[in-house]
N, C-alpha and C positions, 0 to 999 in steps of 0.2 A: 571473749565478748566481741560483738560485732560493731561496737560503736567507736567513732572517731571523734575526739573532743576538739572543738574549735572555739575561737573567741566568742565570749558572750554567753557561754554555757550550752550553746546548741550542739546537737550531735547529729551525725548522719549515719545511715545504714546503707547496706547494699541494695535496698529497695527505694524506689522513687515515691516516698511518701510526704515529701515536703519537710518543713522544719519540725524537729522534735526537741523538746527541752528536757534535760535531765535535772531533777532537784529533789534533794533529800530522799533518794531511794525510789522516786517515781518518774515516770515518762509522761510528758504532756504535749499536746498539740498547742499552738498558739491560740489565743482567744479569737473568736470570729463572730460576726453578727448571725443570728439564726433567723431565718425567714419562715413565715407562715404561708406556704405555697397553696394551701387549700382554703384560704379564708372565704372564698365565695361558694363553698360547697353547701348546698341547701341541706338542713337538717342535721348537720354534723357539728360537733363541739368545736371545730376549727372556725366556724362561722361566729362572728361577733354577737349577733343577735341571739343565737341559739345558746352560746356560752353564757352570756349575761343572764338568761332566763333560768339557768341551772346553778348560778352562784359564782361564776368566774368573772374577772374584770374584763375579759375579752377572749377572742378566739385562742384556743390552745394549740400550740405547735405539735403536730404529730411526733411520736416517739421515734418513728423511723428516720427522722432527720438526724438525730443524734447517732443511732445505730450506723447509719451510712458512713459516718466519719470515724468509726472505731477501728477500722483496719489499719489506720495509720500507726496507731500505738500498738495494736496486736501484732503487726508485722515487725515493728521495731523490737517489741519484747519477745516474741515466740518464733519469728521466722516464718516462711511460707508453709511449713508444716501445719500452722494453724488452720489453713483452708483444707487440710486433709483430715485431721483429727482433733481440731480444736473447737471450743464453744465459748459462748458469751451469754450471760443472763443478766437482764436488766429489770429493775423495779422503778417505775416512774412515780416519784414521791411528792414532787412539787410541779405545778404547771409551768411550762416554758411559753413565754409570750413573744410575739413578733418584736424583733429588735434587741432581745437579749443578747449580751455578749458572753459566750460560753466556750469552755474548752474541755477536752477529754483527758482524763488522768488515769494511768495504769500503774499500780504497784510493780516495781521492776522484778520480773521473774529471776530466780536464782538457780534453777535446776538444769539449765542448759538443754532444754527440749524434752526432758523427762516429764513423767506425769506431775502436774503442778496446777494449783488453782491460786489465783491472786484477785485482789480487789480491782474494780474499775468503776469509774464514776464520771458524772458530768457536773461541772462546777460553773456557777454564775459569777461573773467578774464583780458586779456592783456590790454583793454582799457576801461572797465566798460560799453561798449556799449550795449544797448538793442537790440538784434537781433530779438526778438519776443515780441510783447506787446499784452496784451489781458485782458479779464475779466473772472472771475470764480464766480459761483453763485450756490445757493441752493434754491429750491422752485420756487416762482414766484415773484421776487422783482420788484418794480416799475421801470419804465424807459426801456431803451432798452440795450441790449448787445452791444458789440463792432461791431459785424458783422451787426446787425440790423441797427446801426447808418450809417455804411458804405454803406449799400444798399440804404438808403435814400439819400446818397450823390452821388450816381452813376450818371455820366454824359457822354456824348459822343456817345450815342447809334446811332446817325445819321451819324457818321463818320467812322463806322467800314467797313472793307473790308473782312477780314477773317471770320467774323461772319455775313456777310450780309445776309445769307439765314435763319438766325435763328429768331424766334419770341418769345417775352416775353409771358409767359403764356402757352408755349408748354408743354404738359404732357406726361408721359409715361404710357404704360400699366404696370399693377402689375405683378411682377414675384416672384416665390418662391426663397428663399435664405437660406443659413445657413453659419456660420463661423465654418469650419471644423478644429478641434483642430489638427489633424494629418497634414493637410496641412499648418496650421499656424506654427507648430513646425519646418518646413523646412525653414521658412523665417528667414533672418539674423535679430538678435535683440541684443541690449544691455542688461545689467541686469535689470529685472523687479522686482518691489516690491509693494505689497506682492507677491512673486513669485508663491506661491501655489494657490493663487486666480485665476491666469490667466493660470494655468497649470493642476491642479488636483481637487481642492475643494475650496470652498468659504463659507462665512457665510449663503449663500442662498442655499447651496447644491453643485451642480457641478461648474466647472470653468466658469468664467465670461469673457467678452471681455474687454480688456484695451481700453480706449477712442480712442487710435490710430487705432484700428481695427473696431470701430463702423461704420465709413463712408464707409469702404470697403463693409459691408453688406447692410447698408441703401442705399448706392448709387449704388448698382449693376445695378439697372435699368437705371442708367443715360447714359449708353451706348446707349440707344435708342434716346437720344438727338443729337447724331452724332456730338459731339464736337471735336473729334480727327481728325485733318487734316493731311494727310501724309506729312512728311517733315517739318511741323511746330512745333517749340519747345514750349511746354507748361510747366508750373510750377504752383504749388499751391501757391496762394496769400494770402488766409485767409480760416479759417475753424472754424465752431462752432459744438460741439456735445452737444446735450441736452437730458438727460434721462427724460422721462415723466412718465413711469411706469416701471422702470428698476428693476433689472440690465439686461443687454443683456447677454444671455447665449451662450456659445459655444455649437456646436453640437445640435442646437435646430432650428426647422423649423420656418421661418418667411416669411413675404411677404415684397417686396421692391417696392416703386414707387417714381418718381422723377417729379419735375416741374422746368422749367426755369423761374427765377423770376426777372432777371435784366441783361442787356447787356451795357457795357460801353467801353470807350477808354481812354488811357492815352498817355503820350508822347512816351513811349517805348512799350506798349502792348495794345492789345484788351482783354477784359475779360468778363466772364459771371459769374453770381450767380445762383446756383441752390439749391432748397431744396429737400432733399431725406428723406423719411419716412420709418421707420421699424415697421412693424405691426405684431401682432399675426395673424394666419389665420382666426380667428373670426372678424378681423378688429380693435382689440385694439391697439392703438398707444403705442409703447414701447420707442421709441427714435426717434429723428429726427436730421438731420445734414444739415448745410448750408455751402456751398463751393464756393469759388471764384477760378476759373481757369484762368490763364493769358496765353495769346499766344503772343509770342515775335514777334514784327513787323520785326525785323532784320532778322528773319529766313523765312520770307515769301516773294515770288517773287511779291506779291500784293503791298508790300511796297518798291520795289527796287528803286523807284524814290526818296525816302527819306533815305533809309538805304542801300546804295550800298556798294560793297566790299571795297571801298577806305575809308569808314568812320571808 
């Protein structure tokens, strides 16, 4: 084990990830205040006015805010090999609001870096509710990740209206992409750990991408799927990031390609699943992401017969 136990139940690792707490077979970050950095974004569910129109009490915090904090427990549990061949899948089950106190929890791995999948979650302090549930893994463990299981359970493709023109199996052209460190530094962000890895240098040389940023590069080509409909409110439902031959570097030339893999419908939304792949220019697969985007029926005139203004 790489943990050293100190007074108060805190542990420290060989990585600069701040405080990590071990409790009953799980590793936790301390609780921290979550901020809605995109509250002023017009037309987005992060905006209070938009969110209230579709049934939320206020602007919903982006899921990437939680994912950005996950490396702290992932490094404590799996070590730096997680950035080379690890993955994390997250399902956003309850909205996170500005000011919520949350922490990340990880079931403590037991296999010493071998192929293994464990549970990961985001917990709210006020009521103990899990806002995010997921799986974290290293290598190629048997069975399927959470998002893989969700795709298998997708239903309602024959009921969609917003997504009626989309076809499962639709693929994009490959396009060149990179995660520009200068542009990334302009984006709002909470504290990252280990900060140097995502800013200046890492054990692999230059700075690497936080898992919250990998979908931004891998999924750049997904715009060709034409999923965004003007006036329709969309939100992230679930997402998986999987390193295949990582890490993913900042300021490095890659290629992005995407494919629509499932379409479904639930009581309040229509949704798609798409897989995006990040490759070296020579075709080597570096990382892939699987994303569920939900489109809220109440925001679409196509569903006005069921979600009128008086509901």
